[in-house]
N, CA, C and O atoms as a Maestro MAE file, in Angstrom:
{
 s_m_m2io_version
 :::
 2.0.0
}

f_m_ct {
 s_m_title
 :::
 protein
 m_atom[352] {
  # First column is atom index #
  i_m_mmod_type
  r_m_x_coord
  r_m_y_coord
  r_m_z_coord
  i_m_residue_number
  s_m_chain_name
  s_m_pdb_residue_name
  s_m_pdb_atom_name
  i_m_atomic_number
  :::
  1 25 94.280 161.843 107.383 1 A "MET " " N  " 7
  2 3 92.850 162.005 107.511 1 A "MET " " CA " 6
  3 2 92.507 163.466 107.270 1 A "MET " " C  " 6
  4 15 93.195 164.363 107.758 1 A "MET " " O  " 8
  5 25 91.461 163.695 106.528 2 A "GLU " " N  " 7
  6 3 91.090 165.060 106.185 2 A "GLU " " CA " 6
  7 2 90.277 165.705 107.306 2 A "GLU " " C  " 6
  8 15 89.236 165.191 107.715 2 A "GLU " " O  " 8
  9 25 90.769 166.824 107.785 3 A "VAL " " N  " 7
  10 3 90.086 167.572 108.842 3 A "VAL " " CA " 6
  11 2 88.960 168.389 108.225 3 A "VAL " " C  " 6
  12 15 89.131 168.994 107.167 3 A "VAL " " O  " 8
  13 25 87.830 168.403 108.876 4 A "ASN " " N  " 7
  14 3 86.716 169.245 108.459 4 A "ASN " " CA " 6
  15 2 87.011 170.651 109.004 4 A "ASN " " C  " 6
  16 15 86.633 170.986 110.127 4 A "ASN " " O  " 8
  17 25 87.688 171.457 108.193 5 A "VAL " " N  " 7
  18 3 88.172 172.751 108.671 5 A "VAL " " CA " 6
  19 2 87.026 173.701 109.030 5 A "VAL " " C  " 6
  20 15 87.151 174.495 109.962 5 A "VAL " " O  " 8
  21 25 85.929 173.624 108.308 6 A "GLU " " N  " 7
  22 3 84.783 174.475 108.633 6 A "GLU " " CA " 6
  23 2 84.251 174.137 110.024 6 A "GLU " " C  " 6
  24 15 83.918 175.025 110.808 6 A "GLU " " O  " 8
  25 25 84.177 172.854 110.311 7 A "ARG " " N  " 7
  26 3 83.686 172.406 111.623 7 A "ARG " " CA " 6
  27 2 84.653 172.813 112.728 7 A "ARG " " C  " 6
  28 15 84.227 173.276 113.785 7 A "ARG " " O  " 8
  29 25 85.958 172.642 112.490 8 A "LEU " " N  " 7
  30 3 86.963 173.026 113.478 8 A "LEU " " CA " 6
  31 2 86.842 174.514 113.802 8 A "LEU " " C  " 6
  32 15 86.807 174.898 114.971 8 A "LEU " " O  " 8
  33 25 86.778 175.348 112.766 9 A "LYS " " N  " 7
  34 3 86.656 176.794 112.985 9 A "LYS " " CA " 6
  35 2 85.359 177.132 113.708 9 A "LYS " " C  " 6
  36 15 85.350 177.956 114.623 9 A "LYS " " O  " 8
  37 25 84.260 176.493 113.296 10 A "ALA " " N  " 7
  38 3 82.959 176.774 113.915 10 A "ALA " " CA " 6
  39 2 82.971 176.414 115.398 10 A "ALA " " C  " 6
  40 15 82.496 177.187 116.230 10 A "ALA " " O  " 8
  41 25 83.511 175.250 115.725 11 A "LEU " " N  " 7
  42 3 83.574 174.844 117.132 11 A "LEU " " CA " 6
  43 2 84.422 175.816 117.949 11 A "LEU " " C  " 6
  44 15 84.071 176.160 119.078 11 A "LEU " " O  " 8
  45 25 85.519 176.247 117.383 12 A "ARG " " N  " 7
  46 3 86.397 177.193 118.090 12 A "ARG " " CA " 6
  47 2 85.666 178.519 118.304 12 A "ARG " " C  " 6
  48 15 85.743 179.100 119.386 12 A "ARG " " O  " 8
  49 25 84.961 178.998 117.282 13 A "HIS " " N  " 7
  50 3 84.240 180.267 117.405 13 A "HIS " " CA " 6
  51 2 83.065 180.163 118.367 13 A "HIS " " C  " 6
  52 15 82.822 181.082 119.149 13 A "HIS " " O  " 8
  53 25 82.331 179.047 118.315 14 A "ILE " " N  " 7
  54 3 81.201 178.841 119.231 14 A "ILE " " CA " 6
  55 2 81.668 178.904 120.678 14 A "ILE " " C  " 6
  56 15 80.953 179.399 121.549 14 A "ILE " " O  " 8
  57 25 82.866 178.404 120.929 15 A "ARG " " N  " 7
  58 3 83.421 178.402 122.281 15 A "ARG " " CA " 6
  59 2 84.190 179.694 122.590 15 A "ARG " " C  " 6
  60 15 84.839 179.817 123.629 15 A "ARG " " O  " 8
  61 25 84.097 180.647 121.662 16 A "ALA " " N  " 7
  62 3 84.747 181.955 121.814 16 A "ALA " " CA " 6
  63 2 86.234 181.813 122.125 16 A "ALA " " C  " 6
  64 15 86.769 182.497 122.997 16 A "ALA " " O  " 8
  65 25 86.890 180.912 121.397 17 A "MET " " N  " 7
  66 3 88.319 180.665 121.601 17 A "MET " " CA " 6
  67 2 89.109 181.228 120.428 17 A "MET " " C  " 6
  68 15 88.730 181.070 119.268 17 A "MET " " O  " 8
  69 25 90.202 181.879 120.753 18 A "SER " " N  " 7
  70 3 91.138 182.277 119.708 18 A "SER " " CA " 6
  71 2 92.000 181.066 119.366 18 A "SER " " C  " 6
  72 15 91.983 180.060 120.076 18 A "SER " " O  " 8
  73 25 92.747 181.170 118.282 19 A "GLN " " N  " 7
  74 3 93.680 180.089 117.961 19 A "GLN " " CA " 6
  75 2 94.696 179.920 119.084 19 A "GLN " " C  " 6
  76 15 95.089 178.799 119.406 19 A "GLN " " O  " 8
  77 25 95.116 181.019 119.672 20 A "GLU " " N  " 7
  78 3 96.086 180.970 120.772 20 A "GLU " " CA " 6
  79 2 95.502 180.237 121.982 20 A "GLU " " C  " 6
  80 15 96.192 179.434 122.610 20 A "GLU " " O  " 8
  81 25 94.242 180.507 122.312 21 A "GLU " " N  " 7
  82 3 93.600 179.828 123.445 21 A "GLU " " CA " 6
  83 2 93.451 178.331 123.169 21 A "GLU " " C  " 6
  84 15 93.681 177.504 124.051 21 A "GLU " " O  " 8
  85 25 93.066 177.993 121.940 22 A "LEU " " N  " 7
  86 3 92.963 176.577 121.587 22 A "LEU " " CA " 6
  87 2 94.331 175.915 121.665 22 A "LEU " " C  " 6
  88 15 94.449 174.777 122.118 22 A "LEU " " O  " 8
  89 25 95.350 176.617 121.228 23 A "ALA " " N  " 7
  90 3 96.719 176.091 121.312 23 A "ALA " " CA " 6
  91 2 97.106 175.836 122.764 23 A "ALA " " C  " 6
  92 15 97.653 174.781 123.083 23 A "ALA " " O  " 8
  93 25 96.827 176.786 123.637 24 A "ASP " " N  " 7
  94 3 97.170 176.635 125.056 24 A "ASP " " CA " 6
  95 2 96.438 175.458 125.686 24 A "ASP " " C  " 6
  96 15 97.029 174.695 126.450 24 A "ASP " " O  " 8
  97 25 95.153 175.309 125.370 25 A "GLN " " N  " 7
  98 3 94.351 174.246 125.983 25 A "GLN " " CA " 6
  99 2 94.616 172.869 125.388 25 A "GLN " " C  " 6
  100 15 94.414 171.852 126.052 25 A "GLN " " O  " 8
  101 25 95.067 172.836 124.139 26 A "SER " " N  " 7
  102 3 95.256 171.542 123.465 26 A "SER " " CA " 6
  103 2 96.705 171.069 123.458 26 A "SER " " C  " 6
  104 15 96.971 169.875 123.319 26 A "SER " " O  " 8
  105 25 97.644 172.008 123.609 27 A "GLY " " N  " 7
  106 3 99.051 171.646 123.482 27 A "GLY " " CA " 6
  107 2 99.514 171.547 122.038 27 A "GLY " " C  " 6
  108 15 100.628 171.097 121.768 27 A "GLY " " O  " 8
  109 25 98.659 171.966 121.108 28 A "VAL " " N  " 7
  110 3 98.994 171.995 119.686 28 A "VAL " " CA " 6
  111 2 99.413 173.429 119.369 28 A "VAL " " C  " 6
  112 15 98.753 174.374 119.802 28 A "VAL " " O  " 8
  113 25 100.486 173.600 118.629 29 A "GLY " " N  " 7
  114 3 100.984 174.934 118.324 29 A "GLY " " CA " 6
  115 2 99.983 175.790 117.568 29 A "GLY " " C  " 6
  116 15 99.225 175.289 116.738 29 A "GLY " " O  " 8
  117 25 99.984 177.097 117.861 30 A "ARG " " N  " 7
  118 3 99.066 178.013 117.185 30 A "ARG " " CA " 6
  119 2 99.297 178.034 115.679 30 A "ARG " " C  " 6
  120 15 98.342 178.101 114.905 30 A "ARG " " O  " 8
  121 25 100.543 177.976 115.266 31 A "ALA " " N  " 7
  122 3 100.839 177.968 113.829 31 A "ALA " " CA " 6
  123 2 100.291 176.702 113.173 31 A "ALA " " C  " 6
  124 15 99.821 176.742 112.036 31 A "ALA " " O  " 8
  125 25 100.352 175.595 113.879 32 A "THR " " N  " 7
  126 3 99.799 174.336 113.355 32 A "THR " " CA " 6
  127 2 98.289 174.445 113.220 32 A "THR " " C  " 6
  128 15 97.724 174.026 112.209 32 A "THR " " O  " 8
  129 25 97.632 175.002 114.225 33 A "ILE " " N  " 7
  130 3 96.180 175.185 114.161 33 A "ILE " " CA " 6
  131 2 95.824 176.087 112.987 33 A "ILE " " C  " 6
  132 15 94.866 175.816 112.262 33 A "ILE " " O  " 8
  133 25 96.580 177.142 112.800 34 A "SER " " N  " 7
  134 3 96.339 178.052 111.679 34 A "SER " " CA " 6
  135 2 96.469 177.326 110.336 34 A "SER " " C  " 6
  136 15 95.636 177.507 109.448 34 A "SER " " O  " 8
  137 25 97.505 176.511 110.191 35 A "ARG " " N  " 7
  138 3 97.699 175.765 108.936 35 A "ARG " " CA " 6
  139 2 96.560 174.766 108.711 35 A "ARG " " C  " 6
  140 15 96.090 174.598 107.586 35 A "ARG " " O  " 8
  141 25 96.122 174.110 109.780 36 A "ILE " " N  " 7
  142 3 95.021 173.156 109.662 36 A "ILE " " CA " 6
  143 2 93.749 173.888 109.234 36 A "ILE " " C  " 6
  144 15 93.052 173.442 108.324 36 A "ILE " " O  " 8
  145 25 93.449 175.006 109.885 37 A "GLU " " N  " 7
  146 3 92.224 175.750 109.575 37 A "GLU " " CA " 6
  147 2 92.238 176.329 108.170 37 A "GLU " " C  " 6
  148 15 91.177 176.517 107.576 37 A "GLU " " O  " 8
  149 25 93.409 176.614 107.630 38 A "ARG " " N  " 7
  150 3 93.504 177.139 106.266 38 A "ARG " " CA " 6
  151 2 93.600 176.019 105.234 38 A "ARG " " C  " 6
  152 15 93.683 176.286 104.035 38 A "ARG " " O  " 8
  153 25 93.589 174.771 105.691 39 A "GLY " " N  " 7
  154 3 93.652 173.641 104.775 39 A "GLY " " CA " 6
  155 2 95.028 173.392 104.207 39 A "GLY " " C  " 6
  156 15 95.166 172.679 103.213 39 A "GLY " " O  " 8
  157 25 96.052 173.965 104.816 40 A "LEU " " N  " 7
  158 3 97.421 173.804 104.337 40 A "LEU " " CA " 6
  159 2 98.110 172.592 104.937 40 A "LEU " " C  " 6
  160 15 99.155 172.153 104.457 40 A "LEU " " O  " 8
  161 25 97.514 172.058 105.991 41 A "SER " " N  " 7
  162 3 98.105 170.917 106.681 41 A "SER " " CA " 6
  163 2 96.985 170.034 107.206 41 A "SER " " C  " 6
  164 15 95.905 170.514 107.550 41 A "SER " " O  " 8
  165 25 97.256 168.751 107.260 42 A "GLY " " N  " 7
  166 3 96.306 167.822 107.861 42 A "GLY " " CA " 6
  167 2 96.641 167.632 109.323 42 A "GLY " " C  " 6
  168 15 97.509 168.321 109.860 42 A "GLY " " O  " 8
  169 25 95.969 166.716 109.963 43 A "ALA " " N  " 7
  170 3 96.240 166.407 111.360 43 A "ALA " " CA " 6
  171 2 96.137 164.908 111.549 43 A "ALA " " C  " 6
  172 15 95.256 164.259 110.987 43 A "ALA " " O  " 8
  173 25 97.030 164.373 112.333 44 A "GLN " " N  " 7
  174 3 97.043 162.942 112.618 44 A "GLN " " CA " 6
  175 2 96.399 162.673 113.977 44 A "GLN " " C  " 6
  176 15 95.907 163.589 114.636 44 A "GLN " " O  " 8
  177 25 96.409 161.420 114.380 45 A "GLY " " N  " 7
  178 3 95.703 160.964 115.576 45 A "GLY " " CA " 6
  179 2 95.915 161.777 116.834 45 A "GLY " " C  " 6
  180 15 94.948 162.250 117.433 45 A "GLY " " O  " 8
  181 25 97.162 161.949 117.249 46 A "ARG " " N  " 7
  182 3 97.436 162.651 118.512 46 A "ARG " " CA " 6
  183 2 96.955 164.110 118.445 46 A "ARG " " C  " 6
  184 15 96.336 164.606 119.386 46 A "ARG " " O  " 8
  185 25 97.240 164.781 117.344 47 A "THR " " N  " 7
  186 3 96.805 166.172 117.197 47 A "THR " " CA " 6
  187 2 95.291 166.256 117.200 47 A "THR " " C  " 6
  188 15 94.721 167.124 117.860 47 A "THR " " O  " 8
  189 25 94.641 165.376 116.479 48 A "LEU " " N  " 7
  190 3 93.174 165.368 116.455 48 A "LEU " " CA " 6
  191 2 92.599 165.134 117.843 48 A "LEU " " C  " 6
  192 15 91.645 165.803 118.241 48 A "LEU " " O  " 8
  193 25 93.168 164.196 118.579 49 A "ARG " " N  " 7
  194 3 92.691 163.915 119.939 49 A "ARG " " CA " 6
  195 2 92.834 165.150 120.819 49 A "ARG " " C  " 6
  196 15 91.916 165.501 121.559 49 A "ARG " " O  " 8
  197 25 93.983 165.804 120.737 50 A "ARG " " N  " 7
  198 3 94.211 166.989 121.574 50 A "ARG " " CA " 6
  199 2 93.227 168.111 121.246 50 A "ARG " " C  " 6
  200 15 92.681 168.753 122.143 50 A "ARG " " O  " 8
  201 25 93.011 168.337 119.963 51 A "LEU " " N  " 7
  202 3 92.056 169.372 119.565 51 A "LEU " " CA " 6
  203 2 90.645 169.015 120.010 51 A "LEU " " C  " 6
  204 15 89.915 169.869 120.515 51 A "LEU " " O  " 8
  205 25 90.259 167.760 119.825 52 A "ALA " " N  " 7
  206 3 88.919 167.321 120.211 52 A "ALA " " CA " 6
  207 2 88.695 167.490 121.708 52 A "ALA " " C  " 6
  208 15 87.653 167.995 122.125 52 A "ALA " " O  " 8
  209 25 89.656 167.077 122.512 53 A "VAL " " N  " 7
  210 3 89.517 167.209 123.966 53 A "VAL " " CA " 6
  211 2 89.379 168.674 124.354 53 A "VAL " " C  " 6
  212 15 88.517 169.023 125.160 53 A "VAL " " O  " 8
  213 25 90.217 169.529 123.791 54 A "ALA " " N  " 7
  214 3 90.167 170.957 124.117 54 A "ALA " " CA " 6
  215 2 88.835 171.587 123.709 54 A "ALA " " C  " 6
  216 15 88.356 172.514 124.362 54 A "ALA " " O  " 8
  217 25 88.236 171.079 122.626 55 A "LEU " " N  " 7
  218 3 86.962 171.611 122.148 55 A "LEU " " CA " 6
  219 2 85.755 170.893 122.752 55 A "LEU " " C  " 6
  220 15 84.615 171.314 122.553 55 A "LEU " " O  " 8
  221 25 86.005 169.813 123.485 56 A "GLY " " N  " 7
  222 3 84.917 169.079 124.126 56 A "GLY " " CA " 6
  223 2 84.074 168.257 123.176 56 A "GLY " " C  " 6
  224 15 82.871 168.097 123.382 56 A "GLY " " O  " 8
  225 25 84.711 167.729 122.123 57 A "VAL " " N  " 7
  226 3 83.988 166.915 121.148 57 A "VAL " " CA " 6
  227 2 84.737 165.605 120.908 57 A "VAL " " C  " 6
  228 15 85.862 165.424 121.373 57 A "VAL " " O  " 8
  229 25 84.098 164.704 120.181 58 A "LYS " " N  " 7
  230 3 84.760 163.470 119.773 58 A "LYS " " CA " 6
  231 2 85.583 163.720 118.523 58 A "LYS " " C  " 6
  232 15 85.296 164.638 117.755 58 A "LYS " " O  " 8
  233 25 86.598 162.909 118.321 59 A "VAL " " N  " 7
  234 3 87.466 163.038 117.141 59 A "VAL " " CA " 6
  235 2 86.646 162.998 115.864 59 A "VAL " " C  " 6
  236 15 86.931 163.742 114.925 59 A "VAL " " O  " 8
  237 25 85.637 162.147 115.812 60 A "GLU " " N  " 7
  238 3 84.820 162.000 114.614 60 A "GLU " " CA " 6
  239 2 84.210 163.320 114.161 60 A "GLU " " C  " 6
  240 15 83.939 163.506 112.974 60 A "GLU " " O  " 8
  241 25 83.992 164.238 115.101 61 A "GLU " " N  " 7
  242 3 83.375 165.511 114.770 61 A "GLU " " CA " 6
  243 2 84.340 166.464 114.070 61 A "GLU " " C  " 6
  244 15 83.923 167.501 113.555 61 A "GLU " " O  " 8
  245 25 85.623 166.122 114.049 62 A "LEU " " N  " 7
  246 3 86.625 166.986 113.434 62 A "LEU " " CA " 6
  247 2 87.120 166.491 112.087 62 A "LEU " " C  " 6
  248 15 87.888 167.181 111.417 62 A "LEU " " O  " 8
  249 25 86.691 165.305 111.685 63 A "VAL " " N  " 7
  250 3 87.201 164.748 110.429 63 A "VAL " " CA " 6
  251 2 86.071 164.445 109.467 63 A "VAL " " C  " 6
  252 15 84.907 164.315 109.845 63 A "VAL " " O  " 8
  253 25 86.458 164.339 108.218 64 A "ARG " " N  " 7
  254 3 85.526 163.918 107.177 64 A "ARG " " CA " 6
  255 2 85.693 162.409 107.017 64 A "ARG " " C  " 6
  256 15 86.754 161.934 106.613 64 A "ARG " " O  " 8
  257 25 84.662 161.679 107.329 65 A "ILE " " N  " 7
  258 3 84.712 160.229 107.178 65 A "ILE " " CA " 6
  259 2 84.203 159.903 105.784 65 A "ILE " " C  " 6
  260 15 83.027 160.096 105.475 65 A "ILE " " O  " 8
  261 25 85.101 159.408 104.951 66 A "GLU " " N  " 7
  262 3 84.734 159.100 103.577 66 A "GLU " " CA " 6
  263 2 84.600 157.598 103.334 66 A "GLU " " C  " 6
  264 15 84.269 157.166 102.230 66 A "GLU " " O  " 8
  265 25 84.855 156.826 104.353 67 A "SER " " N  " 7
  266 3 84.787 155.387 104.198 67 A "SER " " CA " 6
  267 2 83.792 154.803 105.190 67 A "SER " " C  " 6
  268 15 83.853 155.109 106.381 67 A "SER " " O  " 8
  269 25 82.887 153.976 104.716 68 A "PRO " " N  " 7
  270 3 81.957 153.330 105.650 68 A "PRO " " CA " 6
  271 2 82.676 152.325 106.550 68 A "PRO " " C  " 6
  272 15 82.104 151.863 107.537 68 A "PRO " " O  " 8
  273 25 83.906 151.987 106.224 69 A "PHE " " N  " 7
  274 3 84.676 151.027 107.011 69 A "PHE " " CA " 6
  275 2 84.778 151.457 108.467 69 A "PHE " " C  " 6
  276 15 84.594 150.637 109.366 69 A "PHE " " O  " 8
  277 25 85.066 152.725 108.712 70 A "VAL " " N  " 7
  278 3 85.202 153.223 110.079 70 A "VAL " " CA " 6
  279 2 83.880 153.088 110.817 70 A "VAL " " C  " 6
  280 15 83.853 152.643 111.964 70 A "VAL " " O  " 8
  281 25 82.799 153.463 110.182 71 A "GLU " " N  " 7
  282 3 81.492 153.373 110.820 71 A "GLU " " CA " 6
  283 2 81.094 151.921 111.068 71 A "GLU " " C  " 6
  284 15 80.493 151.618 112.099 71 A "GLU " " O  " 8
  285 25 81.418 151.022 110.144 72 A "GLU " " N  " 7
  286 3 81.086 149.607 110.312 72 A "GLU " " CA " 6
  287 2 81.782 149.012 111.518 72 A "GLU " " C  " 6
  288 15 81.245 148.108 112.158 72 A "GLU " " O  " 8
  289 25 82.974 149.506 111.842 73 A "LEU " " N  " 7
  290 3 83.720 148.993 112.992 73 A "LEU " " CA " 6
  291 2 83.316 149.652 114.298 73 A "LEU " " C  " 6
  292 15 83.847 149.310 115.354 73 A "LEU " " O  " 8
  293 25 82.397 150.578 114.241 74 A "GLY " " N  " 7
  294 3 81.926 151.216 115.462 74 A "GLY " " CA " 6
  295 2 82.591 152.545 115.756 74 A "GLY " " C  " 6
  296 15 82.503 153.030 116.883 74 A "GLY " " O  " 8
  297 25 83.248 153.144 114.792 75 A "GLY " " N  " 7
  298 3 83.863 154.452 114.990 75 A "GLY " " CA " 6
  299 2 85.335 154.358 115.341 75 A "GLY " " C  " 6
  300 15 85.912 153.273 115.410 75 A "GLY " " O  " 8
  301 25 85.920 155.512 115.557 76 A "PHE " " N  " 7
  302 3 87.349 155.592 115.823 76 A "PHE " " CA " 6
  303 2 87.752 154.943 117.142 76 A "PHE " " C  " 6
  304 15 88.883 154.476 117.278 76 A "PHE " " O  " 8
  305 25 86.844 154.907 118.116 77 A "ASP " " N  " 7
  306 3 87.200 154.302 119.394 77 A "ASP " " CA " 6
  307 2 87.554 152.823 119.225 77 A "ASP " " C  " 6
  308 15 88.426 152.314 119.929 77 A "ASP " " O  " 8
  309 25 86.895 152.139 118.312 78 A "GLN " " N  " 7
  310 3 87.191 150.735 118.054 78 A "GLN " " CA " 6
  311 2 88.507 150.550 117.299 78 A "GLN " " C  " 6
  312 15 89.085 149.464 117.300 78 A "GLN " " O  " 8
  313 25 88.971 151.617 116.658 79 A "LEU " " N  " 7
  314 3 90.225 151.549 115.914 79 A "LEU " " CA " 6
  315 2 91.399 152.053 116.741 79 A "LEU " " C  " 6
  316 15 92.516 152.156 116.232 79 A "LEU " " O  " 8
  317 25 91.159 152.368 118.016 80 A "GLY " " N  " 7
  318 3 92.233 152.838 118.889 80 A "GLY " " CA " 6
  319 2 92.551 154.301 118.745 80 A "GLY " " C  " 6
  320 15 93.624 154.738 119.162 80 A "GLY " " O  " 8
  321 25 91.653 155.075 118.169 81 A "TRP " " N  " 7
  322 3 91.897 156.506 117.986 81 A "TRP " " CA " 6
  323 2 91.613 157.305 119.241 81 A "TRP " " C  " 6
  324 15 92.133 158.409 119.403 81 A "TRP " " O  " 8
  325 25 90.802 156.770 120.123 82 A "LEU " " N  " 7
  326 3 90.417 157.533 121.296 82 A "LEU " " CA " 6
  327 2 91.247 157.121 122.495 82 A "LEU " " C  " 6
  328 15 91.657 155.967 122.622 82 A "LEU " " O  " 8
  329 25 91.485 158.076 123.364 83 A "ASP " " N  " 7
  330 3 92.200 157.782 124.600 83 A "ASP " " CA " 6
  331 2 91.225 157.149 125.583 83 A "ASP " " C  " 6
  332 15 90.116 157.648 125.776 83 A "ASP " " O  " 8
  333 25 91.636 156.059 126.195 84 A "ALA " " N  " 7
  334 3 90.783 155.384 127.152 84 A "ALA " " CA " 6
  335 2 90.522 156.276 128.366 84 A "ALA " " C  " 6
  336 15 89.461 156.188 128.984 84 A "ALA " " O  " 8
  337 25 91.471 157.121 128.704 85 A "GLU " " N  " 7
  338 3 91.366 157.961 129.893 85 A "GLU " " CA " 6
  339 2 90.216 158.956 129.825 85 A "GLU " " C  " 6
  340 15 89.458 159.099 130.785 85 A "GLU " " O  " 8
  341 25 90.083 159.643 128.692 86 A "ASP " " N  " 7
  342 3 89.056 160.687 128.617 86 A "ASP " " CA " 6
  343 2 87.932 160.355 127.640 86 A "ASP " " C  " 6
  344 15 86.964 161.110 127.555 86 A "ASP " " O  " 8
  345 25 88.028 159.253 126.902 87 A "GLY " " N  " 7
  346 3 86.949 158.846 126.021 87 A "GLY " " CA " 6
  347 2 86.836 159.640 124.750 87 A "GLY " " C  " 6
  348 15 85.826 159.554 124.051 87 A "GLY " " O  " 8
  349 25 87.880 160.431 124.429 88 A "ARG " " N  " 7
  350 3 87.844 161.213 123.193 88 A "ARG " " CA " 6
  351 2 89.055 160.916 122.388 88 A "ARG " " C  " 6
  352 15 89.227 161.470 121.303 88 A "ARG " " O  " 8
  :::
 }
 m_bond[351] {
  # First column is bond index #
  i_m_from
  i_m_to
  i_m_order
  :::
  1 1 2 1
  2 2 3 1
  3 3 4 2
  4 3 5 1
  5 5 6 1
  6 6 7 1
  7 7 8 2
  8 7 9 1
  9 9 10 1
  10 10 11 1
  11 11 12 2
  12 11 13 1
  13 13 14 1
  14 14 15 1
  15 15 16 2
  16 15 17 1
  17 17 18 1
  18 18 19 1
  19 19 20 2
  20 19 21 1
  21 21 22 1
  22 22 23 1
  23 23 24 2
  24 23 25 1
  25 25 26 1
  26 26 27 1
  27 27 28 2
  28 27 29 1
  29 29 30 1
  30 30 31 1
  31 31 32 2
  32 31 33 1
  33 33 34 1
  34 34 35 1
  35 35 36 2
  36 35 37 1
  37 37 38 1
  38 38 39 1
  39 39 40 2
  40 39 41 1
  41 41 42 1
  42 42 43 1
  43 43 44 2
  44 43 45 1
  45 45 46 1
  46 46 47 1
  47 47 48 2
  48 47 49 1
  49 49 50 1
  50 50 51 1
  51 51 52 2
  52 51 53 1
  53 53 54 1
  54 54 55 1
  55 55 56 2
  56 55 57 1
  57 57 58 1
  58 58 59 1
  59 59 60 2
  60 59 61 1
  61 61 62 1
  62 62 63 1
  63 63 64 2
  64 63 65 1
  65 65 66 1
  66 66 67 1
  67 67 68 2
  68 67 69 1
  69 69 70 1
  70 70 71 1
  71 71 72 2
  72 71 73 1
  73 73 74 1
  74 74 75 1
  75 75 76 2
  76 75 77 1
  77 77 78 1
  78 78 79 1
  79 79 80 2
  80 79 81 1
  81 81 82 1
  82 82 83 1
  83 83 84 2
  84 83 85 1
  85 85 86 1
  86 86 87 1
  87 87 88 2
  88 87 89 1
  89 89 90 1
  90 90 91 1
  91 91 92 2
  92 91 93 1
  93 93 94 1
  94 94 95 1
  95 95 96 2
  96 95 97 1
  97 97 98 1
  98 98 99 1
  99 99 100 2
  100 99 101 1
  101 101 102 1
  102 102 103 1
  103 103 104 2
  104 103 105 1
  105 105 106 1
  106 106 107 1
  107 107 108 2
  108 107 109 1
  109 109 110 1
  110 110 111 1
  111 111 112 2
  112 111 113 1
  113 113 114 1
  114 114 115 1
  115 115 116 2
  116 115 117 1
  117 117 118 1
  118 118 119 1
  119 119 120 2
  120 119 121 1
  121 121 122 1
  122 122 123 1
  123 123 124 2
  124 123 125 1
  125 125 126 1
  126 126 127 1
  127 127 128 2
  128 127 129 1
  129 129 130 1
  130 130 131 1
  131 131 132 2
  132 131 133 1
  133 133 134 1
  134 134 135 1
  135 135 136 2
  136 135 137 1
  137 137 138 1
  138 138 139 1
  139 139 140 2
  140 139 141 1
  141 141 142 1
  142 142 143 1
  143 143 144 2
  144 143 145 1
  145 145 146 1
  146 146 147 1
  147 147 148 2
  148 147 149 1
  149 149 150 1
  150 150 151 1
  151 151 152 2
  152 151 153 1
  153 153 154 1
  154 154 155 1
  155 155 156 2
  156 155 157 1
  157 157 158 1
  158 158 159 1
  159 159 160 2
  160 159 161 1
  161 161 162 1
  162 162 163 1
  163 163 164 2
  164 163 165 1
  165 165 166 1
  166 166 167 1
  167 167 168 2
  168 167 169 1
  169 169 170 1
  170 170 171 1
  171 171 172 2
  172 171 173 1
  173 173 174 1
  174 174 175 1
  175 175 176 2
  176 175 177 1
  177 177 178 1
  178 178 179 1
  179 179 180 2
  180 179 181 1
  181 181 182 1
  182 182 183 1
  183 183 184 2
  184 183 185 1
  185 185 186 1
  186 186 187 1
  187 187 188 2
  188 187 189 1
  189 189 190 1
  190 190 191 1
  191 191 192 2
  192 191 193 1
  193 193 194 1
  194 194 195 1
  195 195 196 2
  196 195 197 1
  197 197 198 1
  198 198 199 1
  199 199 200 2
  200 199 201 1
  201 201 202 1
  202 202 203 1
  203 203 204 2
  204 203 205 1
  205 205 206 1
  206 206 207 1
  207 207 208 2
  208 207 209 1
  209 209 210 1
  210 210 211 1
  211 211 212 2
  212 211 213 1
  213 213 214 1
  214 214 215 1
  215 215 216 2
  216 215 217 1
  217 217 218 1
  218 218 219 1
  219 219 220 2
  220 219 221 1
  221 221 222 1
  222 222 223 1
  223 223 224 2
  224 223 225 1
  225 225 226 1
  226 226 227 1
  227 227 228 2
  228 227 229 1
  229 229 230 1
  230 230 231 1
  231 231 232 2
  232 231 233 1
  233 233 234 1
  234 234 235 1
  235 235 236 2
  236 235 237 1
  237 237 238 1
  238 238 239 1
  239 239 240 2
  240 239 241 1
  241 241 242 1
  242 242 243 1
  243 243 244 2
  244 243 245 1
  245 245 246 1
  246 246 247 1
  247 247 248 2
  248 247 249 1
  249 249 250 1
  250 250 251 1
  251 251 252 2
  252 251 253 1
  253 253 254 1
  254 254 255 1
  255 255 256 2
  256 255 257 1
  257 257 258 1
  258 258 259 1
  259 259 260 2
  260 259 261 1
  261 261 262 1
  262 262 263 1
  263 263 264 2
  264 263 265 1
  265 265 266 1
  266 266 267 1
  267 267 268 2
  268 267 269 1
  269 269 270 1
  270 270 271 1
  271 271 272 2
  272 271 273 1
  273 273 274 1
  274 274 275 1
  275 275 276 2
  276 275 277 1
  277 277 278 1
  278 278 279 1
  279 279 280 2
  280 279 281 1
  281 281 282 1
  282 282 283 1
  283 283 284 2
  284 283 285 1
  285 285 286 1
  286 286 287 1
  287 287 288 2
  288 287 289 1
  289 289 290 1
  290 290 291 1
  291 291 292 2
  292 291 293 1
  293 293 294 1
  294 294 295 1
  295 295 296 2
  296 295 297 1
  297 297 298 1
  298 298 299 1
  299 299 300 2
  300 299 301 1
  301 301 302 1
  302 302 303 1
  303 303 304 2
  304 303 305 1
  305 305 306 1
  306 306 307 1
  307 307 308 2
  308 307 309 1
  309 309 310 1
  310 310 311 1
  311 311 312 2
  312 311 313 1
  313 313 314 1
  314 314 315 1
  315 315 316 2
  316 315 317 1
  317 317 318 1
  318 318 319 1
  319 319 320 2
  320 319 321 1
  321 321 322 1
  322 322 323 1
  323 323 324 2
  324 323 325 1
  325 325 326 1
  326 326 327 1
  327 327 328 2
  328 327 329 1
  329 329 330 1
  330 330 331 1
  331 331 332 2
  332 331 333 1
  333 333 334 1
  334 334 335 1
  335 335 336 2
  336 335 337 1
  337 337 338 1
  338 338 339 1
  339 339 340 2
  340 339 341 1
  341 341 342 1
  342 342 343 1
  343 343 344 2
  344 343 345 1
  345 345 346 1
  346 346 347 1
  347 347 348 2
  348 347 349 1
  349 349 350 1
  350 350 351 1
  351 351 352 2
  :::
 }
}
């Protein structure tokens, strides 16, 4: 899934978080966050969930949805992308 890197960076900056702080709060490595933000690496479900929770947003806000299929099914929560515990 393609990460919206501009949105990821913007959310991190709005929250005044460094990559290191986001790494600490999300459990995702700082080098991985750096690669994602530079567009050198994508992110899968677990990584996206961790980043979204740390940033206080839904997974959908971090990805580019190019298929109406996801929206027709009611979003990622209907596809099992969200954790039932925290709703993200």
